[in-house]
TIMI-2910 file (N, C-alpha, C, CB; in pm, 1 decimal, decimal comma, always signed):
<rs>
+----------+----------+----------+----------+----------+----------+----------+----------+----------+----------+----------+----------+------+
!      n_x !      n_y !      n_z !     ca_x !     ca_y !     ca_z !      c_x !      c_y !      c_z !     cb_x !     cb_y !     cb_z ! resn !
+----------+----------+----------+----------+----------+----------+----------+----------+----------+----------+----------+----------+------+
!  -2396,4 !   +742,4 !  -1875,1 !  -2304,8 !   +694,1 !  -1776,7 !  -2308,0 !   +807,1 !  -1648,4 !  -2150,1 !   +676,0 !  -1849,7 !  Unk !
!  -2334,6 !   +929,3 !  -1674,5 !  -2350,2 !  +1008,4 !  -1558,6 !  -2432,9 !   +977,9 !  -1444,4 !  -2387,7 !  +1115,1 !  -1595,4 !  Unk !
!  -2559,9 !   +913,5 !  -1488,0 !  -2644,8 !   +869,2 !  -1392,8 !  -2579,9 !   +766,3 !  -1304,4 !  -2762,5 !   +820,0 !  -1454,2 !  Unk !
!  -2513,0 !   +683,0 !  -1359,2 !  -2448,6 !   +568,7 !  -1306,9 !  -2326,6 !   +616,0 !  -1187,5 !  -2384,1 !   +485,8 !  -1440,6 !  Unk !
!  -2267,9 !   +707,6 !  -1233,0 !  -2155,2 !   +771,5 !  -1152,5 !  -2220,3 !   +833,3 !  -1042,8 !  -2067,9 !   +877,1 !  -1230,9 !  Unk !
!  -2318,7 !   +921,7 !  -1066,3 !  -2396,1 !   +985,3 !   -953,4 !  -2467,4 !   +882,0 !   -855,2 !  -2505,9 !  +1079,9 !  -1015,3 !  Unk !
!  -2512,7 !   +775,3 !   -901,1 !  -2572,1 !   +675,4 !   -794,5 !  -2455,5 !   +616,8 !   -732,9 !  -2669,4 !   +556,7 !   -855,3 !  Unk !
!  -2344,1 !   +584,7 !   -793,1 !  -2241,9 !   +518,7 !   -707,6 !  -2174,4 !   +619,1 !   -618,7 !  -2136,2 !   +446,2 !   -792,8 !  Unk !
!  -2164,6 !   +756,4 !   -643,6 !  -2123,5 !   +850,9 !   -548,8 !  -2225,0 !   +865,1 !   -439,4 !  -2097,7 !   +979,2 !   -613,4 !  Unk !
!  -2350,1 !   +867,3 !   -462,4 !  -2450,4 !   +862,1 !   -355,2 !  -2455,2 !   +743,3 !   -265,4 !  -2576,3 !   +874,0 !   -412,1 !  Unk !
!  -2405,8 !   +622,5 !   -323,1 !  -2411,1 !   +495,7 !   -265,7 !  -2290,5 !   +526,3 !   -161,3 !  -2391,9 !   +363,6 !   -377,7 !  Unk !
!  -2156,0 !   +551,4 !   -206,1 !  -2047,4 !   +555,3 !   -132,4 !  -2065,4 !   +656,0 !     -5,8 !  -1935,5 !   +590,9 !   -223,2 !  Unk !
!  -2129,9 !   +794,5 !    -29,7 !  -2151,9 !   +875,5 !    +65,5 !  -2237,1 !   +805,3 !   +172,1 !  -2207,5 !   +993,1 !    +12,7 !  Unk !
!  -2342,1 !   +736,7 !   +144,1 !  -2422,8 !   +681,2 !   +235,8 !  -2336,8 !   +570,2 !   +319,6 !  -2547,2 !   +624,3 !   +162,5 !  Unk !
!  -2265,3 !   +494,8 !   +247,8 !  -2194,8 !   +366,6 !   +313,0 !  -2084,3 !   +427,1 !   +398,6 !  -2127,6 !   +254,3 !   +196,4 !  Unk !
!  -2012,4 !   +520,0 !   +355,0 !  -1905,4 !   +572,1 !   +428,5 !  -1952,9 !   +645,1 !   +557,9 !  -1826,9 !   +663,3 !   +340,4 !  Unk !
!  -2076,5 !   +717,0 !   +557,6 !  -2125,9 !   +779,3 !   +674,3 !  -2178,3 !   +667,0 !   +778,5 !  -2240,0 !   +881,1 !   +632,9 !  Unk !
!  -2215,6 !   +550,4 !   +718,0 !  -2263,5 !   +434,5 !   +817,5 !  -2115,0 !   +376,4 !   +875,6 !  -2365,5 !   +297,7 !   +725,9 !  Unk !
!  -2024,3 !   +370,6 !   +816,3 !  -1881,2 !   +326,7 !   +849,1 !  -1862,2 !   +429,9 !   +964,6 !  -1760,9 !   +338,6 !   +714,3 !  Unk !
!  -1871,4 !   +544,0 !   +957,5 !  -1823,8 !   +644,2 !  +1061,0 !  -1913,7 !   +637,1 !  +1187,0 !  -1826,1 !   +794,1 !  +1001,2 !  Unk !
!  -2048,0 !   +599,6 !  +1173,2 !  -2140,4 !   +610,0 !  +1281,5 !  -2122,4 !   +469,5 !  +1344,9 !  -2295,1 !   +646,5 !  +1234,2 !  Unk !
!  -2097,2 !   +360,7 !  +1267,3 !  -2084,8 !   +232,6 !  +1323,6 !  -1957,3 !   +172,5 !  +1359,4 !  -2139,8 !   +153,1 !  +1245,5 !  Unk !
!  -1888,0 !   +162,1 !  +1268,9 !  -1748,5 !    +92,8 !  +1261,8 !  -1654,5 !   +176,8 !  +1329,7 !  -1696,1 !    +67,2 !  +1115,0 !  Unk !
!  -1648,9 !   +310,5 !  +1316,4 !  -1542,0 !   +391,9 !  +1377,6 !  -1610,8 !   +477,1 !  +1487,8 !  -1466,0 !   +485,1 !  +1267,0 !  Unk !
!  -1717,5 !   +431,3 !  +1560,4 !  -1770,9 !   +495,9 !  +1664,3 !  -1681,8 !   +529,2 !  +1777,9 !  -1872,1 !   +425,3 !  +1705,8 !  Unk !
!  -1605,3 !   +421,8 !  +1786,2 !  -1498,0 !   +437,3 !  +1909,9 !  -1391,0 !   +558,3 !  +1908,9 !  -1407,6 !   +302,8 !  +1914,7 !  Unk !
!  -1372,4 !   +563,6 !  +1756,8 !  -1242,2 !   +677,6 !  +1735,5 !  -1296,1 !   +800,2 !  +1779,6 !  -1183,7 !   +702,9 !  +1570,6 !  Unk !
!  -1191,9 !   +903,2 !  +1813,1 !  -1223,6 !  +1047,8 !  +1851,1 !  -1239,0 !  +1109,1 !  +1719,7 !  -1109,1 !  +1124,4 !  +1942,1 !  Unk !
!  -1334,0 !  +1109,4 !  +1640,4 !  -1339,7 !  +1195,5 !  +1502,5 !  -1427,7 !  +1308,1 !  +1521,6 !  -1395,3 !  +1112,2 !  +1373,2 !  Unk !
!  -1483,6 !  +1349,8 !  +1657,8 !  -1552,2 !  +1462,1 !  +1669,6 !  -1690,6 !  +1464,6 !  +1596,8 !  -1468,7 !  +1563,0 !  +1626,2 !  Unk !
!  -1731,3 !  +1569,5 !  +1553,6 !  -1860,3 !  +1569,8 !  +1488,1 !  -1810,7 !  +1583,2 !  +1329,4 !  -1965,3 !  +1700,8 !  +1547,0 !  Unk !
!  -1797,2 !  +1475,4 !  +1271,5 !  -1763,6 !  +1461,8 !  +1136,1 !  -1865,2 !  +1434,5 !  +1050,0 !  -1674,9 !  +1371,9 !  +1119,2 !  Unk !
!  -1904,3 !  +1487,0 !   +935,4 !  -2030,3 !  +1465,9 !   +844,2 !  -1969,9 !  +1437,9 !   +710,4 !  -2135,9 !  +1599,4 !   +836,7 !  Unk !
!  -2000,1 !  +1334,5 !   +635,8 !  -1966,6 !  +1310,8 !   +498,6 !  -2069,3 !  +1385,9 !   +420,1 !  -1962,9 !  +1159,3 !   +462,6 !  Unk !
!  -2018,4 !  +1482,3 !   +337,4 !  -2122,1 !  +1559,9 !   +268,7 !  -2125,8 !  +1533,7 !   +120,5 !  -2101,5 !  +1706,4 !   +292,3 !  Unk !
!  -2030,9 !  +1439,4 !    +84,7 !  -2031,8 !  +1395,6 !    -58,0 !  -1914,7 !  +1335,0 !   -112,1 !  -2059,1 !  +1501,1 !   -139,9 !  Unk !
!  -1929,9 !  +1259,9 !   -216,0 !  -1820,1 !  +1189,0 !   -282,7 !  -1798,9 !  +1237,5 !   -424,4 !  -1846,4 !  +1040,1 !   -283,8 !  Unk !
!  -1684,9 !  +1254,4 !   -470,1 !  -1658,4 !  +1258,2 !   -599,8 !  -1576,1 !  +1163,4 !   -659,2 !  -1614,8 !  +1364,6 !   -625,0 !  Unk !
!  -1609,8 !  +1081,6 !   -761,4 !  -1532,6 !   +965,4 !   -811,1 !  -1467,5 !  +1000,9 !   -943,5 !  -1623,8 !   +839,4 !   -827,8 !  Unk !
!  -1346,5 !   +976,3 !   -953,7 !  -1268,5 !   +999,6 !  -1076,5 !  -1324,6 !   +920,8 !  -1184,3 !  -1122,8 !   +966,4 !  -1059,9 !  Unk !
!  -1318,7 !   +976,0 !  -1320,9 !  -1377,9 !   +897,8 !  -1420,7 !  -1333,1 !   +756,2 !  -1440,1 !  -1362,2 !   +962,7 !  -1536,2 !  Unk !
!  -1209,9 !   +729,1 !  -1404,6 !  -1148,3 !   +587,3 !  -1433,5 !  -1187,0 !   +498,3 !  -1300,1 !   -967,2 !   +596,3 !  -1458,3 !  Unk !
!  -1247,8 !   +555,1 !  -1205,5 !  -1285,6 !   +487,8 !  -1061,0 !  -1165,6 !   +461,2 !  -1001,5 !  -1370,9 !   +349,7 !  -1064,1 !  Unk !
!  -1047,7 !   +519,1 !  -1019,2 !   -940,2 !   +484,1 !   -953,4 !   -937,8 !   +568,3 !   -805,1 !   -817,9 !   +510,5 !  -1049,4 !  Unk !
!  -1011,1 !   +688,8 !   -789,5 !   -993,2 !   +759,1 !   -669,0 !  -1128,9 !   +806,0 !   -629,2 !   -893,1 !   +873,1 !   -682,5 !  Unk !
!  -1167,8 !   +820,4 !   -508,6 !  -1274,9 !   +894,7 !   -473,1 !  -1241,0 !   +988,9 !   -365,6 !  -1381,1 !   +811,8 !   -437,6 !  Unk !
!  -1271,7 !  +1146,2 !   -399,3 !  -1263,6 !  +1236,0 !   -290,9 !  -1392,5 !  +1241,3 !   -205,4 !  -1230,7 !  +1369,7 !   -343,2 !  Unk !
!  -1358,9 !  +1220,8 !    -69,4 !  -1462,4 !  +1219,7 !    +11,4 !  -1454,9 !  +1346,7 !    +87,9 !  -1465,1 !  +1100,8 !    +92,4 !  Unk !
!  -1562,7 !  +1427,1 !    +79,3 !  -1566,3 !  +1552,2 !   +143,8 !  -1633,4 !  +1547,7 !   +286,2 !  -1637,6 !  +1648,0 !    +54,5 !  Unk !
!  -1561,9 !  +1605,4 !   +379,5 !  -1594,3 !  +1584,1 !   +515,5 !  -1602,2 !  +1718,5 !   +587,3 !  -1493,1 !  +1492,1 !   +580,2 !  Unk !
!  -1725,0 !  +1737,4 !   +654,6 !  -1734,0 !  +1861,8 !   +730,5 !  -1715,1 !  +1834,6 !   +884,8 !  -1873,2 !  +1930,9 !   +702,4 !  Unk !
!  -1644,3 !  +1901,0 !   +950,3 !  -1598,6 !  +1871,6 !  +1087,8 !  -1619,8 !  +2002,3 !  +1162,0 !  -1443,8 !  +1821,0 !  +1094,6 !  Unk !
!  -1701,2 !  +1987,0 !  +1263,8 !  -1723,3 !  +2100,2 !  +1365,2 !  -1607,7 !  +2111,4 !  +1444,8 !  -1844,2 !  +2079,9 !  +1457,5 !  Unk !
!  -1562,5 !  +2220,1 !  +1477,2 !  -1444,4 !  +2256,5 !  +1559,5 !  -1338,9 !  +2338,9 !  +1486,3 !  -1379,3 !  +2131,5 !  +1611,4 !  Unk !
!  -1244,9 !  +2373,4 !  +1574,5 !  -1139,9 !  +2463,6 !  +1502,7 !  -1050,3 !  +2402,4 !  +1410,3 !  -1054,5 !  +2528,8 !  +1596,4 !  Unk !
!   -953,4 !  +2488,7 !  +1350,1 !   -886,7 !  +2435,1 !  +1254,7 !   -799,9 !  +2315,3 !  +1297,3 !   -815,8 !  +2534,2 !  +1196,9 !  Unk !
!   -728,8 !  +2301,1 !  +1409,1 !   -659,9 !  +2182,8 !  +1453,8 !   -739,5 !  +2050,7 !  +1458,3 !   -608,9 !  +2209,5 !  +1584,7 !  Unk !
!   -875,2 !  +2075,1 !  +1509,8 !   -967,4 !  +1962,8 !  +1526,0 !   -990,1 !  +1906,2 !  +1376,3 !  -1110,8 !  +2012,1 !  +1600,6 !  Unk !
!  -1027,2 !  +2003,5 !  +1284,5 !  -1058,2 !  +1943,5 !  +1153,3 !   -937,0 !  +1884,3 !  +1084,7 !  -1120,0 !  +2046,3 !  +1062,9 !  Unk !
!   -810,7 !  +1935,9 !  +1083,1 !   -695,9 !  +1866,4 !  +1028,5 !   -664,0 !  +1719,4 !  +1115,7 !   -565,7 !  +1974,8 !  +1035,7 !  Unk !
!   -703,5 !  +1736,9 !  +1231,4 !   -671,4 !  +1601,9 !  +1323,8 !   -782,7 !  +1496,8 !  +1260,5 !   -699,3 !  +1630,2 !  +1517,8 !  Unk !
!   -898,2 !  +1531,8 !  +1253,8 !  -1006,6 !  +1444,4 !  +1210,2 !   -977,2 !  +1400,1 !  +1051,0 !  -1153,9 !  +1526,8 !  +1228,5 !  Unk !
!   -942,7 !  +1474,0 !   +968,6 !   -901,3 !  +1441,9 !   +839,1 !   -785,6 !  +1355,0 !   +838,0 !   -875,0 !  +1557,7 !   +765,6 !  Unk !
!   -697,3 !  +1363,9 !   +921,6 !   -576,0 !  +1298,4 !   +939,7 !   -598,8 !  +1149,5 !   +962,6 !   -501,8 !  +1360,3 !  +1051,5 !  Unk !
!   -695,1 !  +1143,0 !  +1063,2 !   -729,0 !  +1005,6 !  +1120,1 !   -823,2 !   +938,3 !  +1029,6 !   -792,2 !  +1013,0 !  +1263,4 !  Unk !
!   -911,5 !  +1003,9 !   +957,7 !   -976,5 !   +937,7 !   +823,9 !   -888,0 !   +891,1 !   +731,9 !  -1060,3 !  +1029,3 !   +745,7 !  Unk !
!   -782,5 !   +952,8 !   +705,5 !   -698,4 !   +905,0 !   +588,2 !   -630,5 !   +795,4 !   +643,8 !   -596,9 !  +1010,7 !   +526,3 !  Unk !
!   -578,6 !   +795,4 !   +757,4 !   -502,2 !   +672,3 !   +813,0 !   -606,5 !   +555,6 !   +819,1 !   -435,9 !   +702,0 !   +968,0 !  Unk !
!   -731,1 !   +571,0 !   +831,7 !   -832,4 !   +447,7 !   +826,2 !   -874,4 !   +424,1 !   +677,3 !   -973,6 !   +476,9 !   +919,8 !  Unk !
!   -823,6 !   +505,3 !   +594,2 !   -898,3 !   +482,8 !   +447,2 !   -884,0 !   +358,8 !   +402,8 !   -848,1 !   +568,7 !   +331,8 !  Unk !
!   -763,5 !   +275,9 !   +429,6 !   -754,6 !   +137,8 !   +367,5 !   -862,9 !    +52,4 !   +449,0 !   -594,5 !    +70,4 !   +379,8 !  Unk !
!   -876,0 !    +49,7 !   +577,9 !   -980,2 !    -15,1 !   +652,3 !  -1133,0 !    +13,6 !   +606,4 !   -961,7 !    +26,7 !   +794,3 !  Unk !
!  -1150,9 !   +142,3 !   +577,5 !  -1276,4 !   +180,0 !   +527,8 !  -1289,9 !   +111,6 !   +389,0 !  -1290,1 !   +335,9 !   +521,7 !  Unk !
!  -1200,0 !   +137,1 !   +311,5 !  -1217,9 !    +87,1 !   +168,7 !  -1248,2 !    -69,8 !   +173,2 !  -1079,8 !   +118,0 !    +77,5 !  Unk !
!  -1189,3 !   -153,2 !   +265,1 !  -1199,2 !   -295,6 !   +283,3 !  -1342,4 !   -312,7 !   +331,4 !  -1089,4 !   -354,8 !   +385,3 !  Unk !
!  -1380,9 !   -233,6 !   +416,9 !  -1542,2 !   -272,2 !   +461,5 !  -1636,2 !   -239,8 !   +347,8 !  -1600,3 !   -180,3 !   +600,0 !  Unk !
!  -1606,7 !   -143,4 !   +260,1 !  -1687,2 !   -104,2 !   +146,4 !  -1672,4 !   -209,6 !    +35,6 !  -1645,8 !    +37,0 !    +95,7 !  Unk !
!  -1542,3 !   -275,3 !    +24,3 !  -1552,6 !   -379,7 !    -47,6 !  -1628,3 !   -511,7 !    -34,9 !  -1454,3 !   -400,1 !    -57,2 !  Unk !
!  -1633,0 !   -548,8 !   +111,8 !  -1734,1 !   -632,4 !   +166,4 !  -1860,9 !   -620,6 !   +144,4 !  -1729,9 !   -632,9 !   +278,0 !  Unk !
!  -1914,7 !   -497,9 !   +190,2 !  -2044,7 !   -463,5 !   +178,8 !  -2120,0 !   -429,1 !    +37,7 !  -2051,7 !   -360,7 !   +259,7 !  Unk !
!  -2032,3 !   -384,5 !    -43,5 !  -2101,0 !   -319,7 !   -177,0 !  -2075,8 !   -431,0 !   -277,8 !  -2029,1 !   -162,9 !   -233,3 !  Unk !
!  -1982,3 !   -526,6 !   -290,6 !  -1962,4 !   -617,5 !   -391,7 !  -1942,5 !   -565,4 !   -519,2 !  -2060,1 !   -700,3 !   -396,9 !  Unk !
!  -1867,1 !   -453,7 !   -526,4 !  -1837,5 !   -387,5 !   -649,7 !  -1704,1 !   -435,8 !   -709,7 !  -1835,1 !   -238,3 !   -627,5 !  Unk !
!  -1674,0 !   -443,4 !   -838,0 !  -1551,0 !   -492,8 !   -910,1 !  -1433,0 !   -433,2 !   -848,5 !  -1552,2 !   -459,5 !  -1061,1 !  Unk !
!  -1457,9 !   -301,9 !   -849,7 !  -1333,9 !   -199,5 !   -792,4 !  -1390,4 !    -96,0 !   -690,8 !  -1258,9 !   -105,0 !   -923,5 !  Unk !
!  -1323,7 !    -90,2 !   -573,4 !  -1343,0 !    +10,4 !   -478,2 !  -1232,1 !   +103,7 !   -522,2 !  -1336,5 !    -39,6 !   -325,0 !  Unk !
!  -1259,1 !   +240,6 !   -524,7 !  -1166,8 !   +351,8 !   -552,4 !  -1092,3 !   +373,3 !   -416,5 !  -1246,2 !   +488,4 !   -604,9 !  Unk !
!   -959,1 !   +430,5 !   -450,9 !   -893,7 !   +468,3 !   -329,1 !   -953,7 !   +601,5 !   -270,7 !   -742,3 !   +482,6 !   -355,4 !  Unk !
!   -962,4 !   +606,2 !   -144,8 !  -1024,6 !   +699,6 !    -78,0 !   -942,7 !   +827,0 !    -31,0 !  -1080,2 !   +634,9 !    +25,4 !  Unk !
!   -972,1 !   +937,6 !    -70,7 !   -906,5 !  +1064,5 !    -20,6 !   -979,4 !  +1147,5 !    +48,3 !   -856,5 !  +1139,3 !   -115,0 !  Unk !
!   -964,1 !  +1173,6 !   +176,9 !  -1051,4 !  +1271,9 !   +249,9 !  -1025,3 !  +1400,4 !   +249,5 !  -1060,1 !  +1247,5 !   +372,0 !  Unk !
!  -1115,5 !  +1490,4 !   +225,5 !  -1100,5 !  +1630,0 !   +198,6 !  -1187,2 !  +1711,4 !   +292,1 !  -1133,9 !  +1659,9 !    +55,0 !  Unk !
!  -1137,4 !  +1831,1 !   +359,4 !  -1224,0 !  +1917,7 !   +436,0 !  -1308,9 !  +1983,6 !   +357,0 !  -1158,0 !  +2009,0 !   +512,6 !  Unk !
!  -1443,9 !  +1975,1 !   +384,7 !  -1550,2 !  +2054,8 !   +299,9 !  -1588,7 !  +2171,9 !   +403,8 !  -1695,9 !  +1953,4 !   +250,3 !  Unk !
!  -1570,7 !  +2284,0 !   +361,2 !  -1596,5 !  +2406,1 !   +451,9 !  -1733,6 !  +2451,6 !   +422,6 !  -1492,1 !  +2527,6 !   +428,5 !  Unk !
!  -1814,2 !  +2380,4 !   +334,6 !  -1952,5 !  +2442,0 !   +292,1 !  -2031,9 !  +2463,8 !   +408,3 !  -2035,2 !  +2352,0 !   +194,1 !  Unk !
!  -2036,7 !  +2381,6 !   +503,8 !  -2148,6 !  +2378,8 !   +602,5 !  -2094,7 !  +2492,4 !   +711,8 !  -2174,1 !  +2213,7 !   +672,7 !  Unk !
!  -1977,7 !  +2517,5 !   +718,9 !  -1920,7 !  +2610,2 !   +814,6 !  -1955,6 !  +2753,9 !   +748,1 !  -1753,5 !  +2582,4 !   +838,3 !  Unk !
!  -1940,5 !  +2757,2 !   +612,7 !  -1960,3 !  +2885,8 !   +530,9 !  -2112,7 !  +2922,5 !   +539,6 !  -1913,2 !  +2865,3 !   +369,8 !  Unk !
!  -2192,5 !  +2810,6 !   +512,5 !  -2347,1 !  +2849,9 !   +522,0 !  -2390,8 !  +2886,7 !   +684,6 !  -2446,5 !  +2708,3 !   +462,6 !  Unk !
!  -2325,5 !  +2846,0 !   +775,8 !  -2345,2 !  +2861,4 !   +911,1 !  -2301,7 !  +3008,2 !   +944,7 !  -2267,3 !  +2752,7 !   +990,6 !  Unk !
!  -2193,7 !  +3046,4 !   +883,6 !  -2121,6 !  +3184,1 !   +905,0 !  -2229,6 !  +3307,8 !   +832,5 !  -1948,7 !  +3178,5 !   +817,7 !  Unk !
!  -2275,6 !  +3260,8 !   +704,6 !  -2358,1 !  +3341,4 !   +630,0 !  -2490,9 !  +3361,6 !   +716,9 !  -2382,8 !  +3276,8 !   +488,0 !  Unk !
!  -2538,6 !  +3251,8 !   +759,4 !  -2681,7 !  +3260,4 !   +842,5 !  -2653,8 !  +3354,7 !   +958,0 !  -2738,2 !  +3104,4 !   +907,3 !  Unk !
!  -2535,7 !  +3341,3 !  +1015,6 !  -2512,1 !  +3419,5 !  +1144,2 !  -2516,9 !  +3562,7 !  +1106,5 !  -2371,8 !  +3384,9 !  +1215,7 !  Unk !
!  -2450,7 !  +3597,2 !  +1005,9 !  -2431,9 !  +3734,3 !   +952,6 !  -2559,5 !  +3793,2 !   +910,9 !  -2337,3 !  +3736,0 !   +836,4 !  Unk !
!  -2648,2 !  +3704,7 !   +853,9 !  -2763,8 !  +3752,8 !   +819,4 !  -2869,2 !  +3780,1 !   +933,6 !  -2810,0 !  +3667,2 !   +727,0 !  Unk !
!  -2860,0 !  +3697,4 !  +1021,4 !  -2933,8 !  +3697,8 !  +1142,9 !  -2892,5 !  +3822,0 !  +1229,9 !  -2910,4 !  +3564,3 !  +1218,4 !  Unk !
!  -2777,3 !  +3872,8 !  +1250,0 !  -2712,3 !  +3952,8 !  +1322,3 !  -2730,6 !  +4089,0 !  +1243,7 !  -2571,3 !  +3902,6 !  +1345,8 !  Unk !
!  -2718,3 !  +4094,6 !  +1108,9 !  -2710,1 !  +4213,5 !  +1033,5 !  -2843,9 !  +4282,5 !  +1025,5 !  -2657,9 !  +4184,6 !   +899,0 !  Unk !
+----------+----------+----------+----------+----------+----------+----------+----------+----------+----------+----------+----------+------+
</rs>
Protein backbone atom coordinates (compact mmCIF):
# COMPACT_ATOMS: atom_id res chain seq x y z
CA UNK A 1 0.00 0.00 0.00
CA UNK A 2 2.97 2.34 0.54
CA UNK A 3 3.65 2.49 -3.19
CA UNK A 4 0.07 3.41 -3.95
CA UNK A 5 0.08 6.20 -1.36
CA UNK A 6 3.38 7.58 -2.70
CA UNK A 7 2.00 7.60 -6.25
CA UNK A 8 -1.12 9.41 -5.06
CA UNK A 9 0.99 11.98 -3.18
CA UNK A 10 3.12 12.52 -6.25
CA UNK A 11 0.03 12.87 -8.44
CA UNK A 12 -1.51 15.43 -6.07
CA UNK A 13 1.77 17.38 -5.94
CA UNK A 14 1.86 17.62 -9.74
CA UNK A 15 -1.84 18.45 -10.12
CA UNK A 16 -1.89 21.12 -7.42
CA UNK A 17 1.22 22.66 -9.01
CA UNK A 18 -0.66 22.84 -12.32
CA UNK A 19 -3.65 24.44 -10.60
CA UNK A 20 -1.36 27.15 -9.19
CA UNK A 21 0.22 27.75 -12.59
CA UNK A 22 -2.92 27.77 -14.70
CA UNK A 23 -6.10 28.16 -12.67
CA UNK A 24 -4.82 30.53 -9.97
CA UNK A 25 -2.40 32.44 -12.19
CA UNK A 26 -4.34 35.69 -11.73
CA UNK A 27 -4.08 35.52 -7.96
CA UNK A 28 -1.23 37.32 -6.25
CA UNK A 29 0.43 34.24 -4.78
CA UNK A 30 3.99 35.38 -5.38
CA UNK A 31 6.59 32.73 -6.08
CA UNK A 32 4.89 29.73 -4.49
CA UNK A 33 6.10 26.19 -5.19
CA UNK A 34 4.41 22.97 -4.10
CA UNK A 35 7.23 20.93 -2.62
CA UNK A 36 5.23 17.88 -1.60
CA UNK A 37 2.02 16.36 -0.31
CA UNK A 38 1.57 14.03 2.65
CA UNK A 39 -1.76 12.19 2.80
CA UNK A 40 -3.28 10.79 6.00
CA UNK A 41 -3.69 7.00 6.06
CA UNK A 42 -7.48 7.28 5.94
CA UNK A 43 -7.27 9.70 2.96
CA UNK A 44 -9.26 12.31 4.89
CA UNK A 45 -6.62 15.04 4.77
CA UNK A 46 -3.60 16.00 2.70
CA UNK A 47 -0.94 18.38 3.96
CA UNK A 48 0.31 20.38 1.00
CA UNK A 49 3.80 21.75 1.61
CA UNK A 50 4.42 25.11 -0.04
CA UNK A 51 7.65 27.04 -0.34
CA UNK A 52 7.12 30.77 -0.81
CA UNK A 53 9.85 33.27 -1.60
CA UNK A 54 9.59 36.48 0.35
CA UNK A 55 9.43 37.74 3.88
CA UNK A 56 7.40 36.21 6.70
CA UNK A 57 4.38 38.42 5.99
CA UNK A 58 4.37 37.39 2.32
CA UNK A 59 4.61 33.69 3.18
CA UNK A 60 1.75 33.90 5.69
CA UNK A 61 -0.39 35.83 3.20
CA UNK A 62 0.19 33.26 0.43
CA UNK A 63 -0.56 30.29 2.71
CA UNK A 64 -3.73 32.06 3.86
CA UNK A 65 -4.83 32.68 0.25
CA UNK A 66 -4.19 29.06 -0.67
CA UNK A 67 -6.14 27.84 2.34
CA UNK A 68 -9.09 30.04 1.35
CA UNK A 69 -8.93 28.54 -2.18
CA UNK A 70 -8.61 24.96 -0.85
CA UNK A 71 -12.24 24.07 -1.58
CA UNK A 72 -11.95 25.38 -5.14
CA UNK A 73 -8.68 23.50 -5.68
CA UNK A 74 -10.20 20.34 -4.23
CA UNK A 75 -13.15 20.66 -6.63
CA UNK A 76 -10.80 20.98 -9.61
CA UNK A 77 -8.85 17.93 -8.45
CA UNK A 78 -12.08 15.97 -8.18
CA UNK A 79 -12.97 16.76 -11.79
CA UNK A 80 -9.49 16.04 -13.15
CA UNK A 81 -8.43 12.98 -11.18
CA UNK A 82 -11.68 10.97 -11.02
CA UNK A 83 -10.79 9.58 -7.60
CA UNK A 84 -13.41 8.18 -5.27
CA UNK A 85 -12.32 10.56 -2.52
CA UNK A 86 -10.29 13.77 -2.64
CA UNK A 87 -8.74 14.56 0.74
CA UNK A 88 -9.29 17.89 2.49
CA UNK A 89 -6.32 20.14 1.67
CA UNK A 90 -4.29 21.86 4.39
CA UNK A 91 -1.56 24.18 3.15
CA UNK A 92 1.63 24.35 5.23
CA UNK A 93 4.71 26.55 4.86
CA UNK A 94 7.75 24.46 3.90
CA UNK A 95 11.00 26.18 4.90
CA UNK A 96 13.29 23.54 3.35
CA UNK A 97 14.16 25.52 0.19
CA UNK A 98 14.87 28.67 2.22
CA UNK A 99 17.04 26.67 4.63
CA UNK A 100 18.95 25.06 1.76
CA UNK A 101 19.51 28.47 0.18
CA UNK A 102 20.75 29.88 3.49
CA UNK A 103 23.16 26.96 3.95
CA UNK A 104 24.46 27.36 0.40
CA UNK A 105 25.09 31.08 1.01
CA UNK A 106 26.90 30.32 4.29
CA UNK A 107 29.09 27.72 2.58
CA UNK A 108 29.80 30.05 -0.33
CA UNK A 109 30.69 32.99 1.95
CA UNK A 110 32.49 30.88 4.54
